[in-house]
Structure formats: C-alpha cells, structure tokens
N, C-alpha and C positions, 0 to 999 in steps of 0.2 A: 798981258792980254788974256792968257789962259785963266787967270784969277777972275777977270771980269766975266768970262763965259761961265765959269763954275758958279759964281754968285748969281748970275742971271738964271741959269738952269735950276739952281737950288731954290730960288725965289719962286719960279713958276711952278715947281713941283710942290713947294709948300702951299702956295695959293690953291693948287688943285686938291691937295689933301684937306685943307680947311673947307673948301667948297663942297667936297664930297661928304665930309662929316656933317656940315650944316644941312645939306639936303637929306641925308640919311636920317638924322635925328628929327628933323621937322616932319618928314613923312611918317615916322613912328608916332610923333606926338599928335599929328593931325590925321588920324585914321578915320577915313570918311565912313567906313562901315560901322564904326562905333556910334555915330550920331543917330542912327536909326534905332539903336537900342535904348538911348536916353530919351530922345524926343520923337516919339512915334507920330507919324502924320495921320491925322484922323480922316477917315473917308468922308465923302460928301453925303452919303446916306445917313450917317449918324448925326449930322448937323441939322437935318430937317425935322 
C-alpha cells in the first residue's frame, strides 16, 4: 500500500514539474513585448 502511495505522489510531482517547465519555456519563447519590436503597428495618421 505504501508503494502505491509513493508511486502516485511521485507521478503527481513529476507531472507538476513537467507542467511548470512547459509553461516556463513557453512564456520565454512567446514574449509578447518582443512582437512590438519586430512588427510595429502603423498609426492611422500615416495611412491617410
């Protein structure tokens, strides 16, 4: 019974670590501040 609990808790911790790493690296790769330096939004006054 103790082995089952140890495996279950270890599995949950492993899923948590994988989820944390996924979110951490995706947030770094999808930096929203970087999009304004690459694709600047043209103002309406320049289009006229």
